[in-house]
Every structure is written in structure tokens, then in C-alpha cells.
C-alpha positions as CSV (number, residue, x, y, z in Angstrom):
1,X,52.5,-5.2,-14.1
2,X,55.6,-3.0,-14.1
3,X,55.7,-1.3,-10.0
4,X,54.4,2.4,-10.4
5,X,56.9,5.1,-9.6
6,X,55.3,6.4,-7.3
7,X,53.3,3.8,-5.3
8,X,55.3,3.3,-2.4
9,X,55.3,7.3,-1.8
10,X,51.8,7.2,-1.3
11,X,51.6,4.3,0.7
12,X,54.0,6.1,2.7
13,X,51.9,8.9,3.2
14,X,49.0,7.0,4.4
15,X,50.8,5.3,7.0
16,X,50.1,8.3,9.3
17,X,47.5,11.0,10.1
18,X,50.5,14.0,9.9
19,X,52.5,13.0,7.2
20,X,55.3,14.7,5.3
21,X,52.8,17.0,3.1
22,X,50.9,18.1,6.2
23,X,53.8,19.1,7.9
24,X,55.0,21.1,4.8
25,X,51.9,22.9,4.3
26,X,51.7,24.2,7.8
27,X,55.4,25.2,7.9
28,X,54.6,27.1,5.4
29,X,51.9,28.8,7.1
30,X,48.7,26.9,6.1
31,X,46.1,25.5,8.6
32,X,44.8,22.1,9.1
33,X,41.1,21.7,9.2
34,X,39.8,18.3,9.8
35,X,36.6,16.7,8.6
36,X,34.6,13.8,9.1
37,X,32.2,13.4,6.1
38,X,31.2,14.3,2.4
39,X,28.6,16.7,3.6
40,X,30.9,19.3,4.4
41,X,32.1,20.5,1.1
42,X,35.8,20.0,0.6
43,X,36.6,23.1,-1.5
44,X,35.0,25.4,1.4
45,X,38.1,23.2,3.6
46,X,40.7,24.4,1.1
47,X,40.0,28.1,0.4
48,X,43.7,29.9,0.0
49,X,45.7,29.2,3.5
50,X,44.0,26.4,4.9
51,X,43.4,22.8,3.6
52,X,41.6,19.5,4.6
53,X,42.2,16.4,6.4
54,X,39.5,13.8,6.4
55,X,40.2,11.8,9.6
56,X,41.2,8.3,9.5
57,X,43.2,5.8,11.8
58,X,45.3,3.8,9.9
59,X,46.7,1.2,11.5
60,X,44.6,0.7,15.0
61,X,44.5,-2.0,16.7
62,X,42.7,-1.5,20.2
63,X,39.8,1.0,21.0
64,X,39.1,0.4,24.4
65,X,39.7,4.5,25.0
66,X,37.1,4.7,22.3
67,X,35.2,2.0,24.1
68,X,34.9,3.9,26.9
69,X,34.0,7.3,26.0
70,X,31.8,6.1,23.2
71,X,30.2,2.8,23.6
72,X,31.2,-0.9,22.6
73,X,28.5,-1.1,20.2
74,X,29.2,2.3,18.3
75,X,30.3,2.7,14.9
76,X,33.9,1.0,14.7
77,X,35.4,3.8,12.6
78,X,34.3,6.9,15.4
79,X,35.9,4.3,18.1
80,X,39.2,3.7,16.1
81,X,39.6,7.5,15.2
82,X,38.7,8.7,18.6
83,X,41.1,6.2,20.1
84,X,43.9,7.9,17.2
85,X,42.8,11.5,18.7
86,X,43.3,10.5,22.5
87,X,46.7,9.4,21.0
88,X,47.4,12.6,20.1
89,X,47.1,11.7,16.7
90,X,45.6,14.9,15.6
91,X,47.5,17.1,17.7
92,X,48.2,19.0,14.4
93,X,44.8,20.3,13.4
94,X,44.0,24.1,13.8
95,X,40.1,23.3,13.4
96,X,37.5,20.9,13.2
97,X,34.4,21.1,11.1
98,X,31.8,18.4,11.5
99,X,28.2,17.8,10.1
100,X,25.1,16.6,11.9
101,X,24.8,14.2,9.8
102,X,25.3,10.8,11.6
103,X,24.9,10.5,15.6
104,X,27.9,8.8,15.8
105,X,30.5,10.6,14.2
106,X,28.3,13.9,16.1
107,X,29.4,12.4,18.9
108,X,32.9,11.7,17.9
109,X,33.4,15.2,16.7
110,X,32.6,16.5,20.4
111,X,34.5,14.2,22.3
112,X,37.6,15.1,20.2
113,X,36.9,18.5,20.9
114,X,35.8,17.8,25.0
115,X,38.5,15.9,25.6
116,X,41.3,18.6,24.6
117,X,42.8,15.9,22.0
118,X,43.7,18.8,19.7
119,X,46.3,21.2,21.8
120,X,46.9,24.3,19.0
121,X,46.4,27.4,20.3
122,X,43.1,29.0,18.6
123,X,41.7,25.6,17.9
124,X,38.0,25.4,17.1
125,X,35.3,23.2,16.2
126,X,32.2,23.8,14.5
127,X,29.1,21.5,13.9
128,X,26.8,22.1,10.6
129,X,23.5,20.6,10.0
130,X,23.2,18.9,6.7
131,X,20.3,17.7,4.6
132,X,18.2,14.4,4.3
133,X,16.5,15.4,1.5
134,X,17.8,16.5,-2.0
135,X,15.4,19.8,-2.8
136,X,15.4,23.3,-3.2
137,X,14.2,24.1,0.1
138,X,16.7,21.9,1.9
139,X,19.8,23.8,-0.3
140,X,18.8,26.9,1.1
141,X,18.9,25.8,4.9
142,X,22.0,23.6,3.5
143,X,23.6,27.0,2.3
144,X,22.7,29.1,5.3
145,X,24.3,25.8,7.0
146,X,27.9,26.4,5.6
147,X,28.0,29.9,5.7
148,X,27.2,30.3,9.5
149,X,28.8,27.1,10.6
150,X,31.8,26.9,8.5
151,X,32.4,30.0,6.4
152,X,32.2,32.4,9.2
153,X,34.0,29.7,12.1
154,X,37.4,30.5,9.4
155,X,36.7,34.1,9.0
156,X,36.6,34.8,12.4
157,X,39.2,32.0,13.9
158,X,41.7,32.2,11.0
159,X,41.1,35.3,8.7
160,X,40.5,33.1,5.8
161,X,38.9,34.9,2.8
162,X,35.7,33.3,2.6
163,X,34.4,35.3,-0.7
164,X,33.2,34.2,-3.8
165,X,36.2,34.1,-5.7
166,X,38.1,32.4,-3.3
167,X,35.4,29.8,-3.2
168,X,35.5,29.6,-7.0
169,X,39.6,29.3,-6.9
170,X,39.7,26.5,-3.9
171,X,36.9,24.5,-6.4
172,X,39.2,24.7,-9.6
173,X,42.0,23.5,-7.4
174,X,40.3,20.7,-6.5
175,X,38.9,20.0,-9.7
176,X,42.9,20.0,-11.3
177,X,42.9,16.8,-8.9
178,X,39.3,15.3,-9.4
179,X,40.4,15.4,-13.2
180,X,43.4,13.6,-12.7
181,X,41.8,10.7,-10.5
182,X,39.3,10.5,-13.2
183,X,41.9,10.0,-15.6
184,X,43.9,7.8,-13.7
185,X,40.3,5.5,-12.8
186,X,39.3,5.7,-16.2
187,X,41.8,2.7,-17.3
188,X,39.7,0.4,-14.4
189,X,37.4,0.5,-17.5
190,X,39.7,-1.4,-20.2
191,X,39.1,-5.4,-20.6
192,X,42.5,-5.7,-18.7
193,X,42.7,-2.7,-16.5
194,X,46.5,-1.3,-16.3
195,X,45.8,0.0,-13.1
196,X,44.5,-2.4,-9.9
197,X,41.9,-1.5,-7.4
198,X,44.9,-1.2,-4.6
199,X,46.1,1.0,-6.6
200,X,43.6,3.3,-7.2
201,X,42.5,3.3,-3.9
202,X,46.0,4.4,-2.6
203,X,46.1,7.4,-5.2
204,X,42.7,8.6,-4.5
205,X,43.1,8.4,-0.7
206,X,46.0,10.1,-0.4
207,X,43.7,12.9,-1.8
208,X,41.1,13.3,0.9
209,X,44.1,13.4,3.7
210,X,46.9,15.4,2.0
211,X,46.8,19.0,0.8
212,X,45.8,18.8,-2.5
213,X,48.3,20.6,-4.4
214,X,51.1,19.0,-3.1
215,X,50.2,15.8,-5.1
216,X,49.3,17.5,-8.2
217,X,52.8,16.9,-9.6
218,X,53.0,13.2,-8.3
219,X,49.6,12.5,-10.0
220,X,49.8,13.9,-13.4
221,X,53.5,11.6,-13.7
222,X,51.9,8.8,-12.5
223,X,48.6,9.8,-15.2
224,X,51.6,10.0,-17.7
225,X,53.4,6.8,-16.6
226,X,49.8,4.6,-17.2
227,X,49.7,5.7,-20.8
228,X,52.3,3.6,-21.9
229,X,51.7,0.8,-18.7
230,X,51.3,-2.8,-20.6
231,X,48.6,-4.3,-18.3
232,X,48.5,-7.7,-17.2
233,X,46.2,-9.9,-19.6
234,X,42.7,-10.1,-18.7
235,X,43.0,-13.8,-17.7
236,X,44.8,-13.0,-14.7
237,X,41.6,-11.7,-13.2
238,X,39.0,-14.1,-11.9
239,X,36.2,-11.7,-12.2
240,X,35.5,-7.5,-12.3
241,X,33.7,-5.8,-9.4
242,X,32.3,-3.0,-7.9
243,X,33.0,-2.0,-4.4
244,X,30.0,0.0,-2.9
245,X,29.4,1.2,0.9
246,X,30.6,2.7,4.1
247,X,33.9,4.4,4.2
248,X,37.0,2.5,3.3
249,X,40.0,4.5,4.6
250,X,42.7,1.3,4.2
251,X,43.6,0.0,0.8
252,X,44.5,-2.7,2.5
253,X,40.7,-4.0,2.4
254,X,40.8,-3.9,-1.6
255,X,44.1,-5.5,-1.7
256,X,42.8,-8.7,0.7
257,X,39.8,-8.6,-2.1
258,X,41.9,-8.1,-4.7
259,X,44.3,-11.3,-3.3
260,X,41.5,-13.5,-3.9
261,X,41.5,-13.5,-7.5
262,X,39.0,-10.3,-8.7
263,X,39.9,-6.9,-9.9
264,X,38.1,-3.8,-8.2
265,X,36.9,-1.4,-11.0
266,X,34.6,0.8,-9.3
267,X,34.3,2.5,-6.1
268,X,31.3,3.8,-4.4
269,X,32.6,4.2,-1.0
270,X,33.4,7.0,1.2
271,X,36.7,7.9,0.5
272,X,36.0,6.7,-3.4
273,X,36.4,8.4,-6.3
274,X,32.3,7.8,-7.0
275,X,31.3,10.7,-6.8
276,X,34.4,12.4,-4.7
277,X,36.2,12.6,-7.3
278,X,34.0,14.2,-10.1
279,X,34.6,17.4,-11.4
280,X,32.5,20.5,-10.1
281,X,31.1,22.7,-12.8
282,X,30.8,26.4,-11.8
283,X,28.8,29.0,-13.6
284,X,28.4,32.5,-13.2
285,X,24.9,32.7,-13.3
286,X,24.7,31.6,-9.3
287,X,27.0,32.2,-6.4
288,X,29.3,29.9,-5.9
289,X,28.7,28.5,-2.4
290,X,25.6,27.7,-3.6
291,X,26.2,25.8,-7.0
292,X,28.5,23.7,-4.5
293,X,26.4,23.0,-1.7
294,X,23.8,21.9,-5.0
295,X,26.6,19.6,-5.9
296,X,27.1,18.2,-2.8
297,X,23.4,17.9,-1.8
298,X,22.9,16.2,-5.1
299,X,25.5,14.0,-6.3
300,X,25.8,12.4,-2.3
301,X,24.9,8.7,-2.3
302,X,24.3,7.9,1.8
303,X,22.0,6.4,2.9
304,X,21.6,9.4,5.1
305,X,19.3,10.7,2.5
306,X,16.0,8.8,3.1
307,X,13.4,10.3,0.8
308,X,12.1,7.9,-2.1
309,X,13.7,9.8,-5.0
310,X,17.2,9.7,-3.4
311,X,16.9,5.9,-2.3
312,X,16.3,4.9,-5.5
313,X,18.6,7.2,-7.1
314,X,21.0,5.7,-4.9
315,X,20.5,2.2,-6.3
316,X,20.2,2.9,-10.2
317,X,23.5,5.1,-9.9
318,X,25.3,1.8,-8.5
319,X,23.5,-0.2,-11.4
320,X,25.0,2.3,-13.6
321,X,28.7,2.0,-12.8
322,X,28.4,-1.6,-12.2
323,X,27.9,-1.8,-16.3
324,X,29.9,1.7,-16.8
325,X,32.9,-0.3,-15.6
326,X,31.9,-4.1,-16.8
327,X,31.4,-5.4,-13.3
328,X,30.4,-9.2,-12.7
329,X,29.1,-8.2,-9.4
330,X,29.0,-5.7,-6.8
331,X,30.4,-6.1,-3.0
332,X,28.2,-3.8,-0.6
333,X,30.5,-3.4,2.5
334,X,29.2,-2.0,5.9
335,X,31.6,-1.2,8.9
336,X,30.1,-2.6,11.9
337,X,27.2,-1.0,14.1
338,X,26.9,1.5,11.0
339,X,23.5,2.9,11.3
340,X,22.8,4.1,8.2
341,X,24.5,1.4,6.0
342,X,22.9,-1.0,8.6
343,X,19.3,-0.7,6.8
344,X,20.5,0.8,3.9
345,X,23.2,-2.4,2.6
346,X,20.3,-5.1,2.9
347,X,17.8,-3.1,1.3
348,X,20.5,-2.3,-1.6
349,X,21.4,-5.7,-2.0
350,X,17.8,-7.1,-2.5
351,X,17.4,-4.3,-5.1
352,X,20.1,-4.6,-7.0
353,X,19.9,-8.5,-7.1
354,X,16.2,-9.0,-7.4
355,X,15.3,-5.7,-9.6
356,X,18.3,-5.2,-11.6
357,X,19.5,-9.1,-11.7
358,X,23.1,-8.3,-10.3
359,X,25.4,-10.3,-8.5
360,X,25.6,-9.5,-5.2
361,X,28.0,-10.6,-2.0
362,X,26.6,-8.3,1.3
363,X,29.4,-7.9,4.1
364,X,29.3,-6.6,7.7
365,X,33.2,-5.9,8.3
366,X,35.1,-4.8,11.4
367,X,37.0,-1.4,10.5
368,X,40.6,-2.6,9.8
369,X,39.7,-5.6,7.9
370,X,43.1,-6.3,5.9
371,X,43.5,-9.5,7.6
372,X,40.1,-10.8,8.5
373,X,40.6,-14.2,7.3
374,X,36.5,-14.9,7.2
375,X,36.2,-12.2,4.9
376,X,38.8,-13.1,2.6
377,X,36.7,-16.5,2.5
378,X,33.0,-15.1,1.8
379,X,34.9,-13.3,-1.2
380,X,36.5,-16.4,-2.6
381,X,33.1,-17.9,-2.5
382,X,31.7,-14.8,-4.3
383,X,34.5,-14.9,-6.6
384,X,33.5,-18.8,-7.4
385,X,29.8,-17.9,-7.7
386,X,30.6,-15.7,-10.0
387,X,33.0,-18.0,-12.1
388,X,30.2,-20.0,-12.5
389,X,27.1,-17.7,-13.6
390,X,29.9,-16.7,-16.5
391,X,30.0,-20.6,-17.0
392,X,26.2,-20.9,-17.0
393,X,25.8,-18.2,-19.3
394,X,28.5,-19.3,-21.7
395,X,26.3,-22.5,-21.6
396,X,22.9,-21.0,-22.0
397,X,21.8,-22.2,-18.6
398,X,19.9,-20.6,-16.2
């Protein structure tokens, strides 16, 4: 396919945490708020005067300092992000708001605060307790936590308008991005997708790491460009795959998978678009904060939600998107030492394979997986298994 006009620009934005759009926004007087999890609703971190930056550690090679302050058997993503913080990679942040969702992410955020990794005058860190169940009782607690430990610190430390009108405006701004990402992502459903999984991951990931409003123009141009982009023939791809699991904040892992001949057509992982870039619909019948919290509580697919209904919903959701995007198989990936996906991954594998009848590959991967020969070999073998299955199905064999 013809190269997309803005792909290199977006790739360059992802090279460094403090990219040119972050610098541009701060020069205009806006404040950068770091966060580490879907459980802190993004619209609350993108109120007028502030913008959110989802922390990641591109191009990390060593985690020696992260190992020292955390542990060699800690989540590799947390160690890499702390390593980057200790190197000064997040010195531009004006605040950090973290959920007490995962003990490892929580320890990461505490170390960033207490080790003085963010020297900006007035820097603050705040921690919110977030739900492990999805019901109306839990919602009340969730709303209170966001009021006291997210909105209140933003107003007290930075003078940010946290009114209902401001929240509604932030939701609409995020919806603009979500509509564009959804429009771009819809092309993955085609028999011959006119955008690859890697290209889509680059565009989607940038919306988590940059001021969203500064991306709109180029995303609009990309959406328009895709309308007339001639796709490669469907025969180019050996299989269509849904990628599911813990955070993928480096598109090189998607590229590694696609280099084996498959195409990633759906992205149900942290930093993905399903459900992270779907439109949030607000009504006038209820305050915006409660509606935003309800949306994030109900849409969240993290294995941190432990109640049976949510576990079953999580498996059914993956089955739904795999069918909707016509995936031949599902790859469930987990960063090494991730507690929640450590049990969520094998359980999901068993259910999707045995109860839903999908072909599934389950992998435990390093944080930086873009050059892993072992992973490449496993994915290649999975592609071959899907091809054999397809041949057997066509012949009427079992």
C-alpha cells in the first residue's frame, strides 16, 4: 500500500515521552498531568488548561535502577517507566494522578513522587481508590474518589475549572478523537484492510501520549486519505488476528507480529482503541462526573475486575470483537510479572478456546518485545496452525 502521509510524523512523536506537541502545549501555558491506568478517566485529566500524558518508556534497554527501587520480579513495564523517570524522562510533568488499581503501578507512582523525579515547581501526586466490581454501590465510591483525589487536587494546585460544564467540554473534545480513531479503525474490518495493525497502533497510541486537540488536524487528514487508499490484496495476509491483553505501548511488538504474515485487526489491550477510544455519550439527566465514572467502570475490561459477571463479560467482549473484525485467531499477551493478567490470561485462553471455539495463542512477553526472536517463532507457528485449520475446514475435516 502507498505510505500514509503522516505516519512518520506520528512515529516520531512516540520516540520520546516529552515530544514536540507536549512542549508546544506547555509553552502555551497548559499543564501536563501524567497517569498510568485506564481507571483514571481521561476526560478528567483533559479539562481546560491541562492535558493528559499516559506514561510509557520508549526505547528502554536497561532497568537496573528500576530493579533496585522496585524488584527484579516486578512488572517490567513499571520498572522501565521508573527507570525513565529516574533518567529525567518525565521531568516536564506538572502532576501525577494514579489509581490504587495495581500494587505495582501504585509503587511506581509513589517512587516517582518520593524520589523527586518531577522537579517542576508545584508538582503534586494524588492517588485514587478505584473499583474492583461494577455496580451502583461501587460507582458512588468511584465518584467520591474522583472528586476528592482527582478534581480537588487539580483545582487546588493548578486552579483548574472542574465544573460540570468543564467536564462535558472535555468529554466532547475526547469524543472528537474517539470518532476519528474509530473511523480509521473501521477499515480493519474489510476483507483487504486498507490500514495495518501497526499503522493503526501508531495513530491510536499517540492519542494517549500527546495533547489530543493538537492531533485532530492530522488525524482528519489521515481519515480522508484512507478513503481512497488502495489496499493490498487479501491474499497478502496469512491470517487475521485480534490482539488482547496487558498494555502494549510500543507498536514495534505489533510490527513483529505482522512481519510473520498476519494482520492485527482488533486491539483489546491497554493503550488500544477497544474500548479506550469509543465515544462517551452524556445526557442532561445526571451530572457529567457520575456518567463519566459509570462509563469507565462499565467499559473497563481489566482482569482487576473480579466479580463473576465482569469476568464473563470480559470473555464475551473478546469473542464479540473477534467475530466483528473477522479474526481467524486471538493472541493474548501479558507483560512479564503482571499480577492481574498473570491469572487473567490463562483463564481467558481456556474459555475462548474451549467454550467459544477460537484458536488462541497465549504469550508471556518482555516489556520490550519488538526484537524478540522467540516471540517471532511462536507467532509464526501460530500462523501456520491457523492456516492448517483453515485448510481442514475447507476440506470438511475436523
